[in-house]
TORTINU-913805 format. One line per 4 residues: number of its first residue (from 1); their letters; for each residue x, y, z of C-alpha. Coordinates in steps of 0.001 Angstrom, whole numbers, plus 500000, padded with zeros to 6 digits. Each point is the difference from the previous one (the first is absolute). Layout:
<atoms>
NUM	A	X:Y:Z ~ ...
</atoms>
This chain:
<atoms>
1	MAKE	303151:108593:689899 ~ 502307:498048:502169 ~ 502987:497701:498218 ~ 497345:497403:499658
5	FSWI	497330:500474:497591 ~ 496777:497482:498887 ~ 498611:499923:496683 ~ 497676:498252:497792
9	YISE	499716:498890:496523 ~ 496849:500436:497753 ~ 499879:499151:496333 ~ 498250:497424:497804
13	NDPD	503528:498992:498458 ~ 502743:497933:501574 ~ 502361:501611:502219 ~ 502907:501498:497905
17	TVFD	503878:501103:500609 ~ 498839:503164:501959 ~ 497851:497972:502278 ~ 503108:497670:500590
21	ALQK	502211:502896:500566 ~ 497685:501759:502447 ~ 500267:496319:501951 ~ 503573:500308:500240
25	QEGG	500104:503590:501476 ~ 501116:499898:503637 ~ 496961:500620:502647 ~ 497337:499384:497496
29	RLIG	497258:497475:500818 ~ 497457:498782:497598 ~ 496574:499852:502054 ~ 497828:499006:497260
33	QCGE	499118:499736:496142 ~ 497050:499280:497734 ~ 499732:499375:496449 ~ 496510:502007:499092
37	WLQG	499616:503582:500113 ~ 496386:499576:501736 ~ 501738:498432:502858 ~ 502435:502957:500493
41	EALL	497932:502639:502016 ~ 499166:497339:502701 ~ 503614:498904:500279 ~ 501256:503628:500338
45	TRLQ	497069:500794:502577 ~ 500878:496689:501864 ~ 504111:500457:500112 ~ 500693:503617:499801
49	PDIA	503244:499440:498280 ~ 502932:502649:499810 ~ 500224:499259:496336 ~ 497780:498279:497335
53	LLDL	501588:498849:496780 ~ 497613:499911:497138 ~ 500954:498486:496660 ~ 497929:501653:497508
57	GTGE	500106:497891:497059 ~ 498530:501792:497184 ~ 498864:502746:502040 ~ 496462:500843:499874
61	EGLD	498283:497953:502652 ~ 502994:500313:502184 ~ 500254:504115:499673 ~ 496363:500089:501229
65	YLAR	500535:498014:503005 ~ 503000:501883:500687 ~ 498434:503408:499652 ~ 497062:498795:502748
69	WSAL	502414:498472:502171 ~ 502502:502917:500553 ~ 496981:502244:500877 ~ 498770:497316:502316
73	FPRI	503248:499086:501584 ~ 502097:503369:500139 ~ 502540:498498:502319 ~ 500902:496854:498274
77	RFFC	502751:500590:497082 ~ 499059:498416:496585 ~ 502785:498631:498025 ~ 498937:499243:496243
81	TAGQ	501969:497861:497428 ~ 498992:498620:496785 ~ 501481:497817:497353 ~ 499456:502527:497367
85	ARPE	500998:503151:501954 ~ 499070:502398:497076 ~ 500622:503561:500624 ~ 496285:500946:499782
89	LIVR	499313:497388:502638 ~ 502384:501233:502300 ~ 498668:503551:499974 ~ 496463:498629:500427
93	AMRC	501058:498044:503089 ~ 501444:503001:501885 ~ 496809:502123:499196 ~ 498009:497122:501579
97	GAGE	502207:499971:503192 ~ 502935:497938:499433 ~ 502690:500590:502404 ~ 502596:498328:497721
101	FLLP	500044:498310:496859 ~ 502674:497148:499604 ~ 501107:498652:496626 ~ 500187:496257:499762
105	DADD	503852:500122:499815 ~ 500132:502179:503050 ~ 503190:498944:502112 ~ 500501:500111:503854
109	EEIS	501438:503261:499673 ~ 496773:501423:498620 ~ 497724:498143:502487 ~ 502058:501367:502789
113	RALK	499550:503526:498787 ~ 496249:499460:499590 ~ 499833:498834:503564 ~ 501747:503175:501382
117	SVKP	497124:502037:498833 ~ 497482:498161:502522 ~ 502363:499835:502870 ~ 499645:502821:502773
121	GVDS	502912:502339:500267 ~ 500631:500153:496255 ~ 499337:503623:499306 ~ 496956:501246:497844
125	GRDR	500105:503596:500659 ~ 503638:500430:501556 ~ 502031:502936:500078 ~ 500229:501132:496250
129	PARA	500404:502872:498134 ~ 496522:501493:498912 ~ 501342:499144:496442 ~ 502875:497972:498666
133	RTVC	503104:501638:498783 ~ 499940:499539:496331 ~ 503287:499350:498071 ~ 500155:499428:496216
137	CFGV	502888:498573:498309 ~ 500367:501583:496612 ~ 502962:499480:497307 ~ 501060:502678:497690
141	KGGM	500062:497478:497300 ~ 499525:496024:499631 ~ 502473:497590:501718 ~ 500854:502217:502994
145	GTTT	499072:497366:502626 ~ 496977:501523:501293 ~ 498143:496635:500745 ~ 502957:498331:501794
149	LAVN	500382:503202:501838 ~ 496172:500200:500896 ~ 499798:496420:500999 ~ 502810:499981:502104
153	LAVA	499160:503071:501952 ~ 496583:499007:500628 ~ 501153:496680:501318 ~ 502619:501539:502215
157	AAKN	497074:502460:501139 ~ 497805:497282:500888 ~ 502281:497561:501583 ~ 502244:502063:502043
161	NGRR	497578:502445:501494 ~ 497031:498069:500758 ~ 497868:502487:497886 ~ 497117:499286:497526
165	VLLI	501579:500619:496572 ~ 498331:499893:496453 ~ 501795:499608:496940 ~ 498096:501021:496767
169	DSKL	500949:499084:496366 ~ 498959:502692:497934 ~ 502094:499052:497050 ~ 496727:499541:497752
173	QLGN	501661:498257:496919 ~ 502766:497935:501416 ~ 500084:500009:503752 ~ 501581:497019:501459
177	AALF	500533:500971:503598 ~ 498070:496516:500915 ~ 502818:497978:498262 ~ 502540:501639:502345
181	LDIK	498037:498961:502913 ~ 498855:496573:498889 ~ 496566:500874:500654 ~ 496824:498949:498155
185	PRIS	497615:502668:499958 ~ 496195:499416:501333 ~ 498632:503241:498382 ~ 501627:502574:497775
189	LLEL	499806:503944:500112 ~ 497436:500210:497354 ~ 497711:497361:502007 ~ 500490:502410:502978
193	LENL	498882:502891:498203 ~ 497120:498355:498482 ~ 498743:499419:503203 ~ 500673:503346:501829
197	ATLE	496363:500710:500814 ~ 499687:496924:502328 ~ 503616:499285:501046 ~ 500252:499720:503305
201	VSRL	503579:500837:500978 ~ 500194:498761:503531 ~ 499764:496439:498122 ~ 502785:500647:497673
205	DAIL	502308:497472:502249 ~ 497808:497050:498590 ~ 499921:501086:496477 ~ 503725:501406:499491
209	PGHG	502911:497152:499859 ~ 502263:500316:503013 ~ 503617:499530:499888 ~ 502127:498381:502645
213	SGLH	501561:503382:500995 ~ 496536:501185:500880 ~ 499558:501884:496612 ~ 496830:500610:498335
217	FIAG	499795:500284:496235 ~ 497813:501127:497244 ~ 500958:498602:496433 ~ 499582:502216:496772
221	PESM	497890:498954:497411 ~ 500295:496500:498315 ~ 499824:501181:496487 ~ 500525:503063:497763
225	EEAE	496096:500128:499214 ~ 499670:500143:504052 ~ 502272:502753:500145 ~ 498253:502173:497727
229	KITA	496794:500216:502462 ~ 501939:501064:502978 ~ 499238:503980:500597 ~ 501687:502431:501824
233	AGLG	497267:501085:501848 ~ 499299:496225:501010 ~ 503427:499699:501178 ~ 499795:503184:502070
237	RLLE	496805:498869:501602 ~ 501625:496688:501049 ~ 502820:501768:501671 ~ 497909:502000:502022
241	LLRP	498309:496791:501303 ~ 503117:498296:500543 ~ 501940:502490:501879 ~ 498182:499752:503461
245	EYDL	500930:496266:499905 ~ 503632:500200:499497 ~ 503304:501742:501692 ~ 501582:499755:496588
249	IIID	499362:499689:496440 ~ 502354:499557:497239 ~ 499273:500123:496396 ~ 501818:498515:496968
253	CDDH	499479:502755:497456 ~ 500158:499973:496221 ~ 502463:502287:498617 ~ 498132:501784:497550
257	FDEV	497811:503115:500494 ~ 496417:498850:499347 ~ 496943:501066:502040 ~ 500305:496950:502288
261	TIRV	503300:500473:500888 ~ 499823:503459:500652 ~ 497126:499572:502316 ~ 502199:497555:501765
265	LDEA	502994:502714:500144 ~ 497304:502317:501352 ~ 498778:497851:502472 ~ 503525:499148:501468
269	DLIL	501384:501708:503073 ~ 503652:498974:498655 ~ 501130:499076:496785 ~ 503018:497915:499715
273	TIAQ	501438:501075:496563 ~ 502363:497354:498791 ~ 502896:500217:497565 ~ 503462:498816:499046
277	LDLS	503266:501293:499310 ~ 500368:500278:496226 ~ 499347:503205:497818 ~ 496814:499508:498498
281	TVYN	498445:498572:503368 ~ 501257:503687:501743 ~ 498551:501839:497269 ~ 496494:498338:500220
285	LKRT	500404:500543:504193 ~ 500803:503713:499183 ~ 496679:500046:497752 ~ 497983:498093:502544
289	LALF	500980:502454:502986 ~ 499374:503063:498033 ~ 496428:498275:498860 ~ 499336:499508:503796
293	RRMG	500706:503835:500854 ~ 497679:501023:497177 ~ 497408:497503:501425 ~ 500066:502007:503351
297	YAEE	501754:497172:502105 ~ 501791:501261:503097 ~ 503685:499195:500042 ~ 499648:497781:503159
301	KIAV	497488:497867:497981 ~ 503003:498698:497602 ~ 502786:497868:501238 ~ 502420:499161:497444
305	VLNR	501353:496218:500067 ~ 503144:498816:497846 ~ 499687:496393:499185 ~ 502840:497612:499011
309	YPQR	502748:502683:501083 ~ 503451:499051:499518 ~ 501794:500530:503546 ~ 503201:500545:498287
313	ISDE	498812:503423:498290 ~ 498506:501395:503071 ~ 501960:503319:499236 ~ 497625:500619:497412
317	LQSI	497097:500447:502389 ~ 500283:503697:500492 ~ 500398:500541:496136 ~ 496653:498078:499659
321	EGSI	498292:502114:502817 ~ 501186:503357:498585 ~ 498767:498812:496545 ~ 496366:499231:501220
325	GRSI	500019:502722:502553 ~ 499294:497941:503213 ~ 501630:497311:501908 ~ 499451:496208:499662
329	CCRL	498169:498296:502802 ~ 501023:496621:499626 ~ 502842:497891:498004 ~ 498904:496320:499279
333	PLQE	503528:498233:499024 ~ 500513:498439:496680 ~ 499893:496192:500318 ~ 502354:498017:498112
337	NGAL	499449:496528:501514 ~ 496693:499212:498860 ~ 498453:499786:503569 ~ 496886:502423:499059
341	LESI	499238:498258:496797 ~ 500004:496505:501968 ~ 497736:501657:502632 ~ 497700:501142:497360
345	NVGE	500190:496599:498310 ~ 499000:498010:503092 ~ 497319:502585:500979 ~ 501733:500786:503435
349	PIIL	500757:503631:500554 ~ 503960:500406:500881 ~ 499167:501989:502981 ~ 498685:496498:501621
353	SRPR	502462:497635:498143 ~ 502967:502107:500634 ~ 499276:502677:502548 ~ 503852:500957:500262
357	HPFS	500426:500469:496470 ~ 501148:503508:498849 ~ 496745:500617:498130 ~ 497948:498906:503018
361	LQMA	501921:501990:502459 ~ 499422:503261:497842 ~ 496245:498993:499830 ~ 499670:500020:503691
365	ELLN	501637:503550:499995 ~ 497697:501298:497405 ~ 497047:498843:502318 ~ 501399:501564:502724
369	HIQA	500223:503267:498335 ~ 496479:499706:498444 ~ 498575:499337:503688 ~ 502097:502795:501214
373	EGRA	498504:502477:497576 ~ 496603:498890:500781 ~ 500478:500494:503844 ~ 501519:503245:499307
377	KNTA	497000:501401:498011 ~ 497388:497499:501834 ~ 497859:501062:496868 ~ 500804:500089:496345
381	APRN	500707:503066:497993 ~ 496856:500872:498596 ~ 498795:498230:496772 ~ 499074:501739:496749
385	SRGL	496414:498687:499214 ~ 500478:500994:496626 ~ 502837:497888:498019 ~ 502095:501294:497001
389	LRRL	497608:498979:497323 ~ 496985:501825:501845 ~ 502159:503167:501158 ~ 501106:500470:496215
393	TGRK	496770:499137:498249 ~ 497515:500785:502520 ~ 498410:496802:499583 ~ 497817:498682:502969
397	E	500108:496473:501058
</atoms>
């Protein structure tokens, strides 16, 4: 599609905020609208717009028409919205042929992102790896700053390299990466797993919330009851479906070894093992690295990151490396001016708000290291298909 695009509006409801936002888009031309589903097909046939915006209302009748029209008019891109955008309605709309699902509070940035999916020249099968490189951020105990690292790393990769990047919050009990990004999730990890059999990964752009950096995001479960329903096998299958769609997948991982966490670690191409400079944490780091070796992970699969590292005691680095038996990949500086905390509180990653901040500069270096490692290998180190619990107990998935 050229810079200009034509569109129509079909709904038995009054135009909403999505209608208003689409009207404001540069190059857009509203060429027709109707207030009855029965009139919609004639309007589509006569006008042949680039985009049809459907307000599904409560869902049932509109979904039936959407399924029919998406089959009859494959050239037309169907955008959907609804006043009550329940997760199950979004999933059903995607199955029926929706190209995008826009929430009532969608801003201009989200509308622009949706429009890019229908403009020619925007890649749908561009030069990407056969599967995404998967990086897991794992803290050797709680409070290591894994979410801060995962969020900023993912944003840096999406913003600075023009690559398709996905961040997954797999902290099942108390994950809060959405707050760090100021994103309201449309659909959770559990809801994706419950719809694996019919999930069309090529339509994920319309389901997953976008971020201004270009990052896509999958939120963890909303409650602890939901967390109990997530299985290691299901998460493994989801990752297999997602890999061909992205260049890089970053996972914010729990800091304890249950079956889901071990599956994430097994699936990862690289595990960023995050620690800090205190005696108990270094002790946990040594134990964690020893466990990784018993799990059969290759040395190159593990990279150690020291967070909140005091620059004034950099001479202790060799002592730490000698203690753990390997080199430190990256040192993220200790911050005493509250910049990181402020970025979390306002939901804006520090790599965006303060790109010259010492933490941001080190994050950029870490990203360069990850990308260089990926290019050098071209493919990841072989994964163990059986995690620690399965290897030690012989249990099957």
